[in-house]
KEKOLVO-624078 format. One record per residue (C-alpha): residue in three letters; x, y, z. Coordinates in Angstrom, 2 decimals, decimal comma. Each point is the difference from the previous one (the first is absolute). Layout:
KEKOLVO-624078
<pt type="ALA" xx="X" yy="Y" zz="Z"/>
...
END
This chain:
KEKOLVO-624078
<pt type="UNK" xx="-20,56" yy="102,09" zz="-12,03"/>
<pt type="UNK" xx="2,46" yy="0,06" zz="-2,79"/>
<pt type="UNK" xx="1,60" yy="-3,30" zz="1,07"/>
<pt type="UNK" xx="-3,56" yy="-1,73" zz="-0,05"/>
<pt type="UNK" xx="-0,73" yy="1,25" zz="-3,52"/>
<pt type="UNK" xx="3,39" yy="-1,39" zz="-1,32"/>
<pt type="UNK" xx="-0,62" yy="-3,45" zz="1,73"/>
<pt type="UNK" xx="-3,43" yy="-0,11" zz="-1,80"/>
<pt type="UNK" xx="1,47" yy="0,87" zz="-3,28"/>
<pt type="UNK" xx="2,66" yy="-2,56" zz="0,28"/>
<pt type="UNK" xx="-2,71" yy="-2,48" zz="0,70"/>
<pt type="UNK" xx="-1,93" yy="0,83" zz="-3,28"/>
<pt type="UNK" xx="3,36" yy="-0,29" zz="-1,81"/>
<pt type="UNK" xx="0,60" yy="-3,52" zz="1,28"/>
<pt type="UNK" xx="-3,52" yy="-1,12" zz="-0,79"/>
<pt type="UNK" xx="0,27" yy="1,08" zz="-3,64"/>
<pt type="UNK" xx="3,25" yy="-1,74" zz="-0,63"/>
<pt type="UNK" xx="-1,41" yy="-3,27" zz="1,41"/>
<pt type="UNK" xx="-2,91" yy="0,25" zz="-2,28"/>
<pt type="UNK" xx="2,33" yy="0,48" zz="-2,93"/>
<pt type="UNK" xx="2,05" yy="-2,92" zz="0,92"/>
<pt type="UNK" xx="-3,03" yy="-2,09" zz="0,26"/>
<pt type="UNK" xx="-1,18" yy="0,97" zz="-3,33"/>
<pt type="UNK" xx="3,28" yy="-0,89" zz="-1,61"/>
<pt type="UNK" xx="0,06" yy="-3,32" zz="1,80"/>
<pt type="UNK" xx="-3,55" yy="-0,63" zz="-1,30"/>
<pt type="UNK" xx="0,92" yy="0,82" zz="-3,63"/>
<pt type="UNK" xx="2,89" yy="-2,37" zz="0,24"/>
<pt type="UNK" xx="-1,99" yy="-2,80" zz="1,62"/>
<pt type="UNK" xx="-2,67" yy="0,35" zz="-2,74"/>
<pt type="UNK" xx="2,68" yy="-0,15" zz="-2,62"/>
<pt type="UNK" xx="1,59" yy="-3,20" zz="1,62"/>
<pt type="UNK" xx="-3,53" yy="-1,46" zz="0,16"/>
<pt type="UNK" xx="-0,71" yy="0,83" zz="-3,75"/>
<pt type="UNK" xx="3,38" yy="-1,54" zz="-0,85"/>
<pt type="UNK" xx="-0,66" yy="-3,05" zz="2,05"/>
<pt type="UNK" xx="-3,57" yy="-0,47" zz="-1,34"/>
<pt type="UNK" xx="1,28" yy="0,54" zz="-3,55"/>
<pt type="UNK" xx="2,73" yy="-2,56" zz="0,59"/>
<pt type="UNK" xx="-2,36" yy="-2,42" zz="1,62"/>
<pt type="UNK" xx="-2,53" yy="0,46" zz="-2,83"/>
<pt type="UNK" xx="2,80" yy="-0,37" zz="-2,59"/>
<pt type="UNK" xx="1,19" yy="-3,24" zz="1,79"/>
<pt type="UNK" xx="-3,57" yy="-1,26" zz="0,46"/>
<pt type="UNK" xx="-1,08" yy="0,88" zz="-3,44"/>
<pt type="UNK" xx="0,52" yy="-3,03" zz="-2,49"/>
<pt type="UNK" xx="2,45" yy="0,20" zz="-2,80"/>
<pt type="UNK" xx="-1,47" yy="-0,63" zz="-3,50"/>
<pt type="UNK" xx="2,31" yy="-2,71" zz="-1,43"/>
<pt type="UNK" xx="0,31" yy="-2,65" zz="-2,73"/>
<pt type="UNK" xx="1,01" yy="-3,36" zz="1,23"/>
<pt type="UNK" xx="1,89" yy="-3,12" zz="-1,48"/>
<pt type="UNK" xx="1,22" yy="-3,25" zz="1,41"/>
<pt type="UNK" xx="3,47" yy="-1,24" zz="0,05"/>
<pt type="UNK" xx="0,06" yy="-3,13" zz="-2,21"/>
<pt type="UNK" xx="2,47" yy="-2,42" zz="-1,21"/>
<pt type="UNK" xx="0,79" yy="-0,61" zz="-3,74"/>
<pt type="UNK" xx="2,16" yy="1,17" zz="-2,73"/>
<pt type="UNK" xx="1,07" yy="3,55" zz="-0,75"/>
<pt type="UNK" xx="0,83" yy="0,73" zz="-3,58"/>
<pt type="UNK" xx="1,35" yy="3,12" zz="-1,56"/>
<pt type="UNK" xx="-1,21" yy="0,37" zz="-3,54"/>
<pt type="UNK" xx="0,70" yy="2,23" zz="-3,10"/>
<pt type="UNK" xx="-3,22" yy="1,05" zz="-1,71"/>
<pt type="UNK" xx="-0,53" yy="0,97" zz="-3,57"/>
<pt type="UNK" xx="-2,50" yy="0,24" zz="-2,92"/>
<pt type="UNK" xx="0,28" yy="-2,74" zz="-2,55"/>
<pt type="UNK" xx="-1,54" yy="-1,30" zz="-3,19"/>
<pt type="UNK" xx="-0,52" yy="-3,70" zz="-0,63"/>
<pt type="UNK" xx="2,20" yy="-1,18" zz="-2,97"/>
<pt type="UNK" xx="1,08" yy="-3,26" zz="-1,60"/>
<pt type="UNK" xx="3,76" yy="-0,93" zz="0,10"/>
<pt type="UNK" xx="-0,13" yy="-0,17" zz="-3,77"/>
<pt type="UNK" xx="-2,04" yy="0,72" zz="-3,01"/>
<pt type="UNK" xx="0,32" yy="-1,66" zz="-3,35"/>
<pt type="UNK" xx="-1,26" yy="0,30" zz="-3,56"/>
<pt type="UNK" xx="-1,49" yy="-2,89" zz="-1,72"/>
<pt type="UNK" xx="1,02" yy="-0,13" zz="-3,69"/>
<pt type="UNK" xx="0,34" yy="-2,17" zz="-2,94"/>
<pt type="UNK" xx="3,22" yy="-0,37" zz="-2,00"/>
<pt type="UNK" xx="-2,19" yy="-0,67" zz="-3,08"/>
<pt type="UNK" xx="-2,44" yy="2,52" zz="-1,52"/>
<pt type="UNK" xx="-3,50" yy="-0,29" zz="-1,17"/>
<pt type="UNK" xx="-3,53" yy="0,69" zz="0,79"/>
<pt type="UNK" xx="-1,23" yy="-0,44" zz="3,57"/>
<pt type="UNK" xx="-2,53" yy="-2,72" zz="-0,04"/>
<pt type="UNK" xx="-0,96" yy="0,01" zz="3,64"/>
<pt type="UNK" xx="1,09" yy="1,17" zz="3,49"/>
<pt type="UNK" xx="-1,23" yy="-2,30" zz="2,76"/>
<pt type="UNK" xx="0,56" yy="2,19" zz="3,04"/>
<pt type="UNK" xx="-1,34" yy="3,41" zz="0,99"/>
<pt type="UNK" xx="1,39" yy="2,75" zz="2,24"/>
<pt type="UNK" xx="-0,04" yy="-1,02" zz="3,68"/>
<pt type="UNK" xx="0,00" yy="-3,74" zz="-0,65"/>
<pt type="UNK" xx="2,74" yy="-2,38" zz="1,44"/>
<pt type="UNK" xx="2,00" yy="-2,17" zz="-2,18"/>
<pt type="UNK" xx="2,56" yy="-2,69" zz="0,54"/>
<pt type="UNK" xx="3,26" yy="-0,55" zz="-1,59"/>
<pt type="UNK" xx="-0,15" yy="-1,93" zz="-3,48"/>
<pt type="UNK" xx="-3,82" yy="1,08" zz="-0,30"/>
<pt type="UNK" xx="-0,96" yy="0,69" zz="-3,57"/>
<pt type="UNK" xx="-1,07" yy="3,71" zz="0,22"/>
<pt type="UNK" xx="-0,44" yy="1,03" zz="-3,64"/>
<pt type="UNK" xx="0,31" yy="-1,74" zz="-3,65"/>
<pt type="UNK" xx="0,82" yy="1,21" zz="-3,43"/>
<pt type="UNK" xx="-1,89" yy="-1,01" zz="-2,93"/>
<pt type="UNK" xx="2,25" yy="-3,13" zz="-1,03"/>
<pt type="UNK" xx="-2,48" yy="-1,58" zz="-2,54"/>
<pt type="UNK" xx="1,99" yy="0,59" zz="-2,87"/>
<pt type="UNK" xx="3,09" yy="-1,34" zz="1,84"/>
<pt type="UNK" xx="-1,85" yy="-3,08" zz="0,91"/>
<pt type="UNK" xx="-1,01" yy="-0,77" zz="-3,47"/>
<pt type="UNK" xx="3,78" yy="0,33" zz="-0,99"/>
<pt type="UNK" xx="1,06" yy="-2,26" zz="2,88"/>
<pt type="UNK" xx="-2,50" yy="-2,71" zz="-1,13"/>
<pt type="UNK" xx="1,36" yy="0,23" zz="-3,44"/>
<pt type="UNK" xx="3,57" yy="-0,21" zz="1,25"/>
<pt type="UNK" xx="-1,01" yy="-3,02" zz="2,03"/>
<pt type="UNK" xx="-1,50" yy="-1,59" zz="-3,36"/>
<pt type="UNK" xx="3,20" yy="0,72" zz="-1,73"/>
<pt type="UNK" xx="1,89" yy="-1,41" zz="2,71"/>
<pt type="UNK" xx="-2,02" yy="-3,37" zz="-0,26"/>
<pt type="UNK" xx="0,70" yy="-0,09" zz="-3,65"/>
<pt type="UNK" xx="3,66" yy="0,33" zz="0,46"/>
<pt type="UNK" xx="0,15" yy="-2,61" zz="2,60"/>
<pt type="UNK" xx="-1,96" yy="-2,24" zz="-2,33"/>
<pt type="UNK" xx="2,44" yy="0,64" zz="-2,93"/>
<pt type="UNK" xx="3,21" yy="-0,50" zz="2,41"/>
<pt type="UNK" xx="-1,48" yy="-3,41" zz="1,08"/>
<pt type="UNK" xx="-0,60" yy="-1,02" zz="-3,57"/>
<pt type="UNK" xx="3,24" yy="1,32" zz="-1,20"/>
<pt type="UNK" xx="1,64" yy="-1,85" zz="2,85"/>
<pt type="UNK" xx="-1,53" yy="-3,26" zz="-1,22"/>
<pt type="UNK" xx="1,04" yy="0,68" zz="-3,53"/>
<pt type="UNK" xx="3,50" yy="0,82" zz="0,90"/>
<pt type="UNK" xx="0,41" yy="-3,33" zz="2,19"/>
<pt type="UNK" xx="-1,26" yy="-1,84" zz="-3,20"/>
<pt type="UNK" xx="2,23" yy="1,71" zz="-2,34"/>
<pt type="UNK" xx="3,00" yy="-0,66" zz="2,38"/>
<pt type="UNK" xx="-0,90" yy="-3,67" zz="-0,18"/>
<pt type="UNK" xx="-0,12" yy="0,03" zz="-3,58"/>
<pt type="UNK" xx="3,42" yy="1,92" zz="-0,33"/>
<pt type="UNK" xx="1,41" yy="-2,45" zz="2,25"/>
<pt type="UNK" xx="-1,28" yy="-2,99" zz="-2,09"/>
<pt type="UNK" xx="1,39" yy="1,68" zz="-3,20"/>
<pt type="UNK" xx="3,46" yy="0,69" zz="1,51"/>
<pt type="UNK" xx="0,14" yy="-3,79" zz="0,99"/>
<pt type="UNK" xx="-1,18" yy="-1,10" zz="-3,29"/>
<pt type="UNK" xx="2,80" yy="2,03" zz="-1,65"/>
<pt type="UNK" xx="2,63" yy="-1,44" zz="2,26"/>
<pt type="UNK" xx="-1,06" yy="-3,61" zz="-0,97"/>
<pt type="UNK" xx="-0,17" yy="0,96" zz="-3,73"/>
<pt type="UNK" xx="3,53" yy="1,47" zz="0,19"/>
<pt type="UNK" xx="1,36" yy="-3,17" zz="1,47"/>
<pt type="UNK" xx="-1,85" yy="-2,20" zz="-2,61"/>
<pt type="UNK" xx="1,22" yy="2,38" zz="-2,84"/>
<pt type="UNK" xx="3,67" yy="-0,60" zz="1,15"/>
<pt type="UNK" xx="-0,68" yy="-3,75" zz="-0,07"/>
<pt type="UNK" xx="-1,24" yy="0,23" zz="-3,52"/>
<pt type="UNK" xx="-3,53" yy="-1,17" zz="0,99"/>
<pt type="UNK" xx="-1,75" yy="3,32" zz="-0,71"/>
<pt type="UNK" xx="0,05" yy="2,35" zz="-3,10"/>
<pt type="UNK" xx="0,99" yy="3,59" zz="0,21"/>
<pt type="UNK" xx="-3,38" yy="1,05" zz="-1,03"/>
<pt type="UNK" xx="-1,46" yy="-1,75" zz="3,11"/>
<pt type="UNK" xx="2,57" yy="1,70" zz="2,17"/>
<pt type="UNK" xx="-0,88" yy="3,33" zz="-1,51"/>
<pt type="UNK" xx="-3,73" yy="-0,80" zz="0,74"/>
<pt type="UNK" xx="0,87" yy="-0,68" zz="3,71"/>
<pt type="UNK" xx="2,02" yy="3,27" zz="0,13"/>
<pt type="UNK" xx="-2,93" yy="1,97" zz="-1,47"/>
<pt type="UNK" xx="-2,22" yy="-1,64" zz="2,58"/>
<pt type="UNK" xx="2,20" yy="0,85" zz="2,86"/>
<pt type="UNK" xx="0,26" yy="3,83" zz="-1,00"/>
<pt type="UNK" xx="-3,68" yy="0,17" zz="-0,60"/>
<pt type="UNK" xx="-0,61" yy="-1,32" zz="3,50"/>
<pt type="UNK" xx="2,50" yy="2,55" zz="1,46"/>
<pt type="UNK" xx="-1,46" yy="2,80" zz="-1,79"/>
<pt type="UNK" xx="-3,63" yy="-1,00" zz="1,13"/>
<pt type="UNK" xx="1,32" yy="-0,31" zz="3,73"/>
<pt type="UNK" xx="1,58" yy="3,46" zz="-0,26"/>
<pt type="UNK" xx="-3,21" yy="1,63" zz="-1,34"/>
<pt type="UNK" xx="-2,22" yy="-1,55" zz="2,51"/>
<pt type="UNK" xx="2,50" yy="1,11" zz="2,71"/>
<pt type="UNK" xx="-0,19" yy="3,56" zz="-1,16"/>
<pt type="UNK" xx="-3,72" yy="-0,21" zz="-0,31"/>
<pt type="UNK" xx="-0,08" yy="-1,29" zz="3,77"/>
<pt type="UNK" xx="2,21" yy="2,94" zz="1,06"/>
<pt type="UNK" xx="-2,36" yy="2,40" zz="-1,83"/>
<pt type="UNK" xx="-2,96" yy="-1,69" zz="1,70"/>
<pt type="UNK" xx="1,70" yy="0,35" zz="3,44"/>
<pt type="UNK" xx="0,75" yy="3,68" zz="-0,68"/>
<pt type="UNK" xx="-3,61" yy="0,74" zz="-1,01"/>
<pt type="UNK" xx="-1,21" yy="-1,85" zz="3,16"/>
<pt type="UNK" xx="2,19" yy="2,18" zz="2,08"/>
<pt type="UNK" xx="-1,16" yy="3,24" zz="-1,58"/>
<pt type="UNK" xx="-3,60" yy="-1,18" zz="0,17"/>
<pt type="UNK" xx="0,70" yy="-0,71" zz="3,92"/>
<pt type="UNK" xx="1,74" yy="3,34" zz="0,45"/>
<pt type="UNK" xx="-3,04" yy="1,83" zz="-1,68"/>
<pt type="UNK" xx="-2,30" yy="-1,72" zz="2,37"/>
<pt type="UNK" xx="1,96" yy="0,93" zz="2,97"/>
<pt type="UNK" xx="0,25" yy="3,70" zz="-1,20"/>
<pt type="UNK" xx="-3,74" yy="0,21" zz="-0,52"/>
<pt type="UNK" xx="-0,71" yy="-1,79" zz="3,22"/>
<pt type="UNK" xx="2,27" yy="2,57" zz="1,79"/>
<pt type="UNK" xx="-1,64" yy="3,10" zz="-1,75"/>
<pt type="UNK" xx="-3,51" yy="-1,44" zz="0,98"/>
<pt type="UNK" xx="1,26" yy="-0,31" zz="3,50"/>
<pt type="UNK" xx="1,18" yy="3,62" zz="-0,16"/>
<pt type="UNK" xx="-3,61" yy="0,84" zz="-0,75"/>
<pt type="UNK" xx="-1,14" yy="-1,03" zz="3,35"/>
<pt type="UNK" xx="1,16" yy="2,53" zz="2,60"/>
<pt type="UNK" xx="0,67" yy="-1,60" zz="3,46"/>
<pt type="UNK" xx="0,65" yy="1,92" zz="3,18"/>
<pt type="UNK" xx="3,50" yy="-0,75" zz="1,48"/>
<pt type="UNK" xx="-1,07" yy="0,83" zz="3,52"/>
<pt type="UNK" xx="-2,89" yy="-0,29" zz="2,44"/>
<pt type="UNK" xx="-1,71" yy="3,50" zz="0,11"/>
<pt type="UNK" xx="-2,93" yy="2,28" zz="-0,61"/>
<pt type="UNK" xx="-0,87" yy="1,65" zz="-3,32"/>
<pt type="UNK" xx="0,17" yy="3,68" zz="0,71"/>
<pt type="UNK" xx="-0,22" yy="1,16" zz="-3,55"/>
<pt type="UNK" xx="-1,20" yy="-1,25" zz="-3,50"/>
<pt type="UNK" xx="2,13" yy="1,75" zz="-2,57"/>
<pt type="UNK" xx="-1,63" yy="-1,53" zz="-2,99"/>
<pt type="UNK" xx="-3,36" yy="-1,35" zz="-0,97"/>
<pt type="UNK" xx="-1,33" yy="-2,99" zz="-2,19"/>
<pt type="UNK" xx="0,37" yy="0,88" zz="-3,59"/>
<pt type="UNK" xx="2,99" yy="2,33" zz="0,47"/>
<pt type="UNK" xx="3,01" yy="-0,82" zz="-2,23"/>
<pt type="UNK" xx="3,20" yy="-0,09" zz="2,06"/>
<pt type="UNK" xx="3,64" yy="0,16" zz="-1,00"/>
<pt type="UNK" xx="2,43" yy="-2,53" zz="1,38"/>
<pt type="UNK" xx="0,96" yy="0,95" zz="3,68"/>
<pt type="UNK" xx="-2,90" yy="2,33" zz="0,26"/>
<pt type="UNK" xx="-1,59" yy="-0,36" zz="3,53"/>
<pt type="UNK" xx="-3,50" yy="-1,09" zz="0,44"/>
<pt type="UNK" xx="-0,42" yy="-0,26" zz="3,72"/>
<pt type="UNK" xx="1,51" yy="1,59" zz="3,07"/>
<pt type="UNK" xx="0,23" yy="-2,31" zz="3,03"/>
<pt type="UNK" xx="0,97" yy="0,66" zz="3,61"/>
<pt type="UNK" xx="1,68" yy="-2,86" zz="1,78"/>
<pt type="UNK" xx="-1,51" yy="-1,25" zz="3,03"/>
<pt type="UNK" xx="2,81" yy="-1,91" zz="1,30"/>
<pt type="UNK" xx="0,98" yy="2,76" zz="2,41"/>
<pt type="UNK" xx="-2,06" yy="3,00" zz="0,76"/>
<pt type="UNK" xx="1,55" yy="3,27" zz="1,44"/>
<pt type="UNK" xx="-1,34" yy="2,83" zz="1,95"/>
<pt type="UNK" xx="2,62" yy="2,73" zz="-1,36"/>
<pt type="UNK" xx="0,16" yy="2,64" zz="2,99"/>
<pt type="UNK" xx="1,91" yy="3,27" zz="0,40"/>
<pt type="UNK" xx="1,60" yy="-0,27" zz="3,39"/>
<pt type="UNK" xx="1,88" yy="2,98" zz="1,52"/>
<pt type="UNK" xx="3,84" yy="-0,21" zz="-0,21"/>
<pt type="UNK" xx="0,16" yy="0,44" zz="3,95"/>
<pt type="UNK" xx="-1,10" yy="-3,80" zz="0,03"/>
<pt type="UNK" xx="3,05" yy="-1,11" zz="-1,89"/>
<pt type="UNK" xx="2,23" yy="-0,93" zz="2,96"/>
<pt type="UNK" xx="-2,48" yy="-2,64" zz="1,33"/>
<pt type="UNK" xx="-1,41" yy="-0,97" zz="-3,50"/>
<pt type="UNK" xx="0,92" yy="-3,45" zz="-1,23"/>
<pt type="UNK" xx="-1,16" yy="-2,47" zz="-2,69"/>
<pt type="UNK" xx="-2,19" yy="-2,67" zz="1,54"/>
<pt type="UNK" xx="-1,31" yy="2,30" zz="2,67"/>
<pt type="UNK" xx="-3,86" yy="-0,84" zz="0,82"/>
<pt type="UNK" xx="-2,51" yy="2,58" zz="-1,07"/>
<pt type="UNK" xx="-3,73" yy="0,59" zz="0,06"/>
<pt type="UNK" xx="-2,03" yy="1,14" zz="-3,01"/>
<pt type="UNK" xx="-3,47" yy="1,60" zz="0,20"/>
<pt type="UNK" xx="-1,75" yy="0,59" zz="-3,29"/>
<pt type="UNK" xx="-1,89" yy="3,29" zz="-0,24"/>
<pt type="UNK" xx="-2,88" yy="-2,08" zz="-1,43"/>
<pt type="UNK" xx="-0,11" yy="-2,45" zz="3,05"/>
<pt type="UNK" xx="1,16" yy="2,21" zz="2,97"/>
<pt type="UNK" xx="-1,18" yy="-2,38" zz="2,78"/>
<pt type="UNK" xx="2,23" yy="-2,82" zz="-1,34"/>
<pt type="UNK" xx="3,86" yy="-0,58" zz="0,40"/>
<pt type="UNK" xx="1,99" yy="-1,97" zz="-2,49"/>
<pt type="UNK" xx="3,48" yy="-1,31" zz="1,05"/>
<pt type="UNK" xx="3,14" yy="0,75" zz="-2,02"/>
<pt type="UNK" xx="3,69" yy="0,33" zz="0,09"/>
<pt type="UNK" xx="2,47" yy="2,24" zz="-1,56"/>
<pt type="UNK" xx="1,17" yy="-1,37" zz="-3,20"/>
<pt type="UNK" xx="2,10" yy="2,79" zz="-1,65"/>
<pt type="UNK" xx="1,35" yy="3,40" zz="1,18"/>
<pt type="UNK" xx="0,67" yy="2,52" zz="-2,75"/>
<pt type="UNK" xx="3,84" yy="1,12" zz="0,04"/>
<pt type="UNK" xx="-0,98" yy="3,69" zz="-0,60"/>
<pt type="UNK" xx="-2,31" yy="2,31" zz="1,90"/>
<pt type="UNK" xx="-2,12" yy="2,68" zz="-1,85"/>
<pt type="UNK" xx="1,97" yy="3,20" zz="0,07"/>
<pt type="UNK" xx="-3,29" yy="2,12" zz="0,66"/>
<pt type="UNK" xx="-1,78" yy="-1,82" zz="2,57"/>
<pt type="UNK" xx="2,98" yy="-1,96" zz="1,52"/>
<pt type="UNK" xx="-2,08" yy="-3,29" zz="-0,02"/>
<pt type="UNK" xx="1,05" yy="-3,49" zz="-1,01"/>
<pt type="UNK" xx="-1,99" yy="-2,22" zz="-2,14"/>
<pt type="UNK" xx="-0,32" yy="-3,24" zz="1,78"/>
<pt type="UNK" xx="-1,74" yy="-3,07" zz="-1,45"/>
<pt type="UNK" xx="-1,76" yy="-2,08" zz="2,48"/>
<pt type="UNK" xx="-1,24" yy="-3,42" zz="-0,98"/>
<pt type="UNK" xx="-3,46" yy="-1,09" zz="0,91"/>
<pt type="UNK" xx="-0,21" yy="-3,31" zz="1,55"/>
<pt type="UNK" xx="-3,72" yy="-0,25" zz="-0,77"/>
<pt type="UNK" xx="-1,38" yy="0,93" zz="-3,38"/>
<pt type="UNK" xx="-3,11" yy="2,28" zz="0,36"/>
<pt type="UNK" xx="-3,21" yy="-1,04" zz="-1,70"/>
<pt type="UNK" xx="-0,89" yy="1,95" zz="-2,27"/>
<pt type="UNK" xx="3,79" yy="0,82" zz="-0,95"/>
<pt type="UNK" xx="-0,08" yy="3,40" zz="-1,41"/>
<pt type="UNK" xx="3,45" yy="1,51" zz="-1,12"/>
<pt type="UNK" xx="0,46" yy="3,62" zz="0,61"/>
<pt type="UNK" xx="-2,30" yy="0,23" zz="3,20"/>
<pt type="UNK" xx="1,37" yy="1,89" zz="2,83"/>
<pt type="UNK" xx="0,97" yy="-1,42" zz="3,25"/>
<pt type="UNK" xx="1,61" yy="0,86" zz="3,32"/>
<pt type="UNK" xx="3,19" yy="-1,89" zz="0,88"/>
<pt type="UNK" xx="1,56" yy="-0,46" zz="3,49"/>
<pt type="UNK" xx="3,42" yy="-1,33" zz="0,19"/>
<pt type="UNK" xx="1,32" yy="-1,21" zz="3,25"/>
<pt type="UNK" xx="3,33" yy="1,63" zz="0,78"/>
<pt type="UNK" xx="0,62" yy="-1,10" zz="3,70"/>
<pt type="UNK" xx="-1,84" yy="-2,43" zz="2,16"/>
<pt type="UNK" xx="0,13" yy="-1,05" zz="3,74"/>
<pt type="UNK" xx="-2,04" yy="-3,27" zz="0,52"/>
<pt type="UNK" xx="-1,97" yy="-0,93" zz="3,10"/>
<pt type="UNK" xx="0,58" yy="3,18" zz="2,03"/>
<pt type="UNK" xx="-2,07" yy="2,05" zz="2,30"/>
<pt type="UNK" xx="-1,40" yy="2,87" zz="-2,02"/>
<pt type="UNK" xx="-2,52" yy="3,05" zz="0,07"/>
<pt type="UNK" xx="-1,69" yy="1,81" zz="-2,84"/>
<pt type="UNK" xx="2,10" yy="2,65" zz="-1,60"/>
<pt type="UNK" xx="-0,90" yy="3,53" zz="1,13"/>
<pt type="UNK" xx="-0,14" yy="-0,92" zz="3,79"/>
<pt type="UNK" xx="3,02" yy="0,91" zz="2,03"/>
<pt type="UNK" xx="1,05" yy="2,91" zz="-2,01"/>
<pt type="UNK" xx="2,75" yy="1,00" zz="2,21"/>
<pt type="UNK" xx="1,88" yy="-3,32" zz="-0,39"/>
<pt type="UNK" xx="1,55" yy="-0,09" zz="3,49"/>
<pt type="UNK" xx="-3,38" yy="0,20" zz="2,13"/>
<pt type="UNK" xx="-3,50" yy="-1,11" zz="-0,55"/>
<pt type="UNK" xx="-3,34" yy="0,50" zz="1,59"/>
<pt type="UNK" xx="-1,72" yy="-3,12" zz="1,27"/>
<pt type="UNK" xx="-3,32" yy="-0,64" zz="1,54"/>
<pt type="UNK" xx="0,19" yy="-1,76" zz="3,42"/>
<pt type="UNK" xx="-2,97" yy="-0,40" zz="2,27"/>
<pt type="UNK" xx="-1,86" yy="2,46" zz="-2,03"/>
<pt type="UNK" xx="2,59" yy="2,68" zz="0,35"/>
<pt type="UNK" xx="2,80" yy="1,33" zz="-2,20"/>
<pt type="UNK" xx="3,57" yy="-0,97" zz="0,76"/>
<pt type="UNK" xx="3,20" yy="1,45" zz="-1,42"/>
<pt type="UNK" xx="2,41" yy="-2,93" zz="-0,77"/>
<pt type="UNK" xx="3,49" yy="-0,01" zz="-1,31"/>
<pt type="UNK" xx="0,27" yy="-2,37" zz="-2,94"/>
<pt type="UNK" xx="2,61" yy="-1,09" zz="-2,48"/>
<pt type="UNK" xx="-1,25" yy="-0,49" zz="-3,67"/>
<pt type="UNK" xx="1,49" yy="-1,97" zz="-2,90"/>
<pt type="UNK" xx="-0,84" yy="-0,26" zz="-3,66"/>
<pt type="UNK" xx="-2,34" yy="2,72" zz="-1,11"/>
<pt type="UNK" xx="-2,30" yy="-1,81" zz="-2,51"/>
<pt type="UNK" xx="-2,49" yy="1,29" zz="-2,57"/>
<pt type="UNK" xx="-2,88" yy="-0,86" zz="2,29"/>
<pt type="UNK" xx="1,38" yy="-1,09" zz="3,28"/>
<pt type="UNK" xx="3,03" yy="0,62" zz="2,38"/>
<pt type="UNK" xx="2,10" yy="-2,53" zz="1,78"/>
<pt type="UNK" xx="0,22" yy="0,27" zz="3,77"/>
<pt type="UNK" xx="3,12" yy="-1,08" zz="1,60"/>
<pt type="UNK" xx="-0,54" yy="0,80" zz="3,65"/>
<pt type="UNK" xx="-2,46" yy="1,89" zz="2,32"/>
<pt type="UNK" xx="-3,29" yy="-1,57" zz="-1,15"/>
<pt type="UNK" xx="-1,66" yy="-3,28" zz="0,47"/>
<pt type="UNK" xx="-2,20" yy="-2,12" zz="-2,18"/>
<pt type="UNK" xx="-3,62" yy="1,15" zz="0,20"/>
<pt type="UNK" xx="0,62" yy="3,28" zz="1,57"/>
<pt type="UNK" xx="-2,00" yy="2,94" zz="-1,37"/>
<pt type="UNK" xx="2,18" yy="2,95" zz="-1,44"/>
<pt type="UNK" xx="-1,87" yy="3,33" zz="-0,45"/>
<pt type="UNK" xx="0,45" yy="2,97" zz="-1,99"/>
<pt type="UNK" xx="-1,40" yy="3,40" zz="1,03"/>
<pt type="UNK" xx="0,02" yy="3,30" zz="-1,66"/>
<pt type="UNK" xx="1,50" yy="1,60" zz="3,03"/>
<pt type="UNK" xx="3,25" yy="-2,16" zz="-0,49"/>
<pt type="UNK" xx="2,08" yy="-2,12" zz="2,15"/>
<pt type="UNK" xx="0,50" yy="2,85" zz="2,57"/>
<pt type="UNK" xx="0,15" yy="-0,25" zz="3,96"/>
<pt type="UNK" xx="-3,21" yy="1,98" zz="0,25"/>
<pt type="UNK" xx="-2,05" yy="-2,75" zz="-1,45"/>
<pt type="UNK" xx="1,34" yy="-2,88" zz="2,06"/>
<pt type="UNK" xx="-2,23" yy="-1,41" zz="2,52"/>
<pt type="UNK" xx="-3,31" yy="1,25" zz="-1,76"/>
<pt type="UNK" xx="-3,07" yy="-2,32" zz="-0,64"/>
<pt type="UNK" xx="-0,24" yy="-1,33" zz="-3,46"/>
<pt type="UNK" xx="-2,74" yy="0,63" zz="-2,33"/>
<pt type="UNK" xx="0,38" yy="-1,92" zz="-3,21"/>
<pt type="UNK" xx="-1,23" yy="1,29" zz="-3,32"/>
<pt type="UNK" xx="0,01" yy="-1,55" zz="-3,36"/>
END
């Protein structure tokens, strides 16, 4: 009886253990199923990515800076003479060319003096011509008187001429010589008066010319410093002119760009007033000293095309080429952030591909190996991990 009860109790114990084991196996199986289902759904669920194509072209590393449009030089137009301003021909913003008359002083009085000097010059020239003719006649007369005296002296020695006649011949000779010397002196005086009149005419013409203010350069009037009717002193500026021979975008560039910065480097200029247009340029001058607070260099970039309208002082963004790789495979900057491997779309799924990158430019990155022209690289917020490999691709903008 007791043995039968023991065997029954043992059977009950074995049955409970089997049930517990079965429960645990069921839990484990359920967990494995959930994990498998999660993995399957994760693998099946498409990954949201941004995609870009591998292209061929140039990769350029650029230094960027904020600039202002400036002229290579600005000059002040002034006259060396003083007087009242009669007129100014150009206004602010107007273009002028070298040798253009930009303003004029009142030179009416000087013009009257010049005309009087020209008349005096003509009178002196006429007197000089008459004096030259009179002197020529006097020289001839003095020569005849001298020869007559020589003949009279010969005749007097021969006893054929009286002493009175000889004295008269000597007097005639002396009078002719005196007349010749007087006319020669008068001719010299007339010549001096003509030279003085000519010099006076030249001086007045020069002063009149000083009253016409001309520009020594091609440029644009940026300021009118005086107005018609103003009285100006010699050397006092009337106009400020900015040269247009060379236009600069003067940009502040971080000193970190200095190792690759060079004169002649190509650049792009984008005016803030015309943001959808680029102007080509080249580095023309690099300042030898950086700002001690901002640690930036002033770099003057010459504009290869003059914008219209040209406004000095307007702001611009400048991009200077520091390094460049030409005609290479490239991807947009921001893709392949790990630098040694990249996500690529292949047959609608994500593949993790080892790559070698080259120059990292401002907008694109050079691809040396690992990718082919036309392949689509993708960028996911989940990163370039093994977990994302093989998942379907769902592109988003």
